[in-house]
N, C-alpha and C positions, 0 to 999 in steps of 0.2 A: 414371203420376201417382199421388202419394200421396193416400190418402182422408182427408177431413176428419173428426174425431172430437170433436164439440162437447162431449160429457159429460166426456171427458178434459181437454179444454182448460179448461172451467169449473172442474174440480177443481184444476188447476194454479194458476189464478189465485186460487182460494179459498185455497190454501195460502200463497200469497205475501202476502196480506193487505195490511197497511199498508206493507209494504216497498216497494210499487209507488209510494207517494208520494214516496220519497226516491231512487228509481232514477236521476234526473237529476243527483244529486250525487255520484256515484261517482267521476268524473274530470272534467278540464277539458273534455274532448270532450264529455261528457254535459251539462256546464253550458252549452257553446256550443249543443248540440242543443236544449235546452230554450228558449234565447233565440230561436233561429231559428224553432222552431215557434210561439212566442208572436208573434213579430214578423209572421209570415205571417198569422196571424188578424187582428192589428190593422191590417195593411195592406189585407186584402181584404174583410173582413166588415163591413158597415155596421152603425151603431147601429139597434137596434130590429128587426133581422132575427129571425125565428123559426128557431131552429137545432136540429137533431137531432145530439146528440153521442153517437155510437154507439161502443161499446167504450171508454166514457169512463173506465173505471178509477176511481181515487179522486178524480179531479176536478181535476187540475193545470189542464187546459185548460177545464174547466167554469167555473173561477174567472176565466180570462182573458175568456171570452165574457161573464160577468157584468159585468166591468169595462168591456168595450166598450159594454155596454148592450143585450144581446140577451135575448130570451126563449128559454128553453132546455128541451129535453126530453132526459133523460138516459136511455141504454139500455146495458146490459151483459149478457153471458152469465153472469157470475159473481155469485151472491148476495152473497158476501163483499165483492166490489168495489163493488156497489151500496150495501152498508151503509157502507163506507168513504166513499163519494161523499157520502152523506147526513150522515155524521160531519163530514167536512171542510166541507161546505156550512154547518152550524151554527157550527163553530169559526171559519171564515174569512169568514162573513157573506155567501155567495153563495146561500143557499137561496131568498132572495126572488125571484131570477130563474129559478128552476127551476119549470117547470109540473108535472113529475112524473118519478118514477123507475120504469123498466120493466125487467124481466127478460126480455130478448129476445136472439135470435140474429141477427146482421146479415143472414143468409140468410133470415130470415122475419119481416119488420117488419109483420105483418098487423094490429097494433094501430093502425096509422096509415093515414089515407086517402091516395088519390093527390094528389100535387102539394100537400101540406099544409105543407111547409117552405121557407123561403127559401134556406136552406143546409144540408148535411149534412157533418159533420166526422167523419172516421174516422181519428183519429190513433193512432199506436202499434203499427200493424200488422194491424188486423182483416182486410184484404185478403190479407195474407200468411198468416194463421192458417187461413183457410178452404181453402187448397190447391185441390183439384179443383173446389170450388163457388165459385171467384171470380167467374165470370160471373153466377151466381145472386145472390150477394152484392151485386155492383155493380148488377145490375138492380133489386134491392129498393131500394137507395139512390137509384137514379134515378126509380123509380116514385113515391116519396114527395117528391121534389124538384120544385118548380114549373119550368116552362119559364123559361130565363133564370137560374135559380138556381146557386148555387155548390156544387160538390163539392170538399172539401179533405181530403186523405188523407195518410198517410205509410205506407210499407211498408218492410220489412227489405231492405238492399241486399247483394247478393252479395259483391262485391269489397270494399266498405267493412267488412263484417262480418269477412271473412277478415283484413283489414288489422288491425282492432281485436284479434282473437284469434289472431294468428298463431302464437305458441308453442303454442297448443292445437291449431291446424290442423296444424301440423308433427308433432305427436304421433300423428296419425291415419295409417293405412295409405294408400299412394298410391292405391289402388283406391277407398277411401272418399272421398277428396278429389276424385277424378275424377268420382265419381258425383254429388257435390254440385254440381260446377261444371257438369256436363253437363245435369243436371235443374233445378237451382236449388233443389231440395227438401232440406231438413235434416230428417232422420228418425232414429228409433232404430236403423235398419238400417245407415246410413252414418256415424252418429255416436252411438254408445250412451250418451253422456252427456246428450244433449238431452232436456229435459223438456217441451218444446212444439214438435213438428213444425211446420214453417212453410215457406213459399216465399220465397226470396231473389231479388229481382228485379234485374235489369240495368236502367239508365236507358232504354235504347232499347226494351227489352221493356214497361216500364211505360207509356211514351208510346204504343206500339202498342195495348197493351190498353185504355188509356183512350180514346184516339181511335177505336178499333174499335167502342166502344159509343155513338158519336156525340157525344162530349164535345169541347169546344174546349179544348186545353191552354194555360192562361194563364201559368203559371209552373211550373218544374221545378227543384228545388235539391237539393243534398246537405244532410244535417242537420249536418254538420261536415266539414271537409277537412283543414285544416292541423293540428288537433288530434286527429284520429282516432288512437287507439292511444297517445297521449302519457300518461305516467304521472299517476296521481291526485294526487300530491303538488305539483304545479306550482301556485305562487301568483301572483297578479296584484294590483297596486295598481289603483286606479280608472282611471288614465290608460292603464295597459298593457291592462287589460281592454277599455276602449273601442276602443283601436287594434286589439286582436286581433279583436273583433267586426267592425270595418270591413274587416279583411283577409279575414275568413271569409265575409262577405256577398258580397264579390267573387269569392272562389275558388270558393264552392259552386255558383255558376251558370256557371262556365266549363265548356265541353263536356268537357275533359279532366279535370275534377274531379267531375262529376256522380256518379260511381260510387264516390267515396271515402269517404263517410260510412257510418255504421251504418244510416242510413235515407234514403230518398228522400222529399221533400215536394212534393206536386203540388197545384196549384190549377187547377180545371177549371170551365168554364161550360156548363151543359146547353143 
């Protein structure tokens, strides 16, 4: 199993800077993913919850939690991403809902007391990036989550990522692809172009991991299904976009489509 390297990961996201804010705008599949991540929070997180937004990046979902009416604590491994979150909070008006910004690793949430949050949100892949320390990371999230609270996360998906990036996948040697599929780990050794080693989950694997920690899985969805890998220049008018989202909501929870998006979105109750 590949070893987690937090310093290298922080450096990677420091270099990305503000580009993280726009990453959901690269293609129609990314725009669907943003919408389904947002809708999941709006559907499951009640108003006035105290929420830890860990691995929050520049604040796309911090802003969503603000509009829901939550009290939010922001945490990220990257100093630059924390700065971006503060900047977006001022620019977009969600700073008033943020209790504080913390430079923290998801594997070490010692700044926070046991059972001090009603929900923990770990969107964008924090549990994928910690690789061999995923059990420690999940354990820390559950430690700070009150009994009955919500753990909402998204992780990178193995088959959906291969679908999205199929031309690049086919450029790799067969042995490299077999190693990625066998282990789920995307690393510089099996993909020299990767800048951020991570674990790519299968849907069944993720469910087993979460339930094995004592969580009750409430919802599991792909982040997109029909539009994964579709060209970035596809345009939709308002009516077509509404219809597409309706179709995606149905497809993304079908057992045969759970592994089709670049991410898996899970909602669990402690």
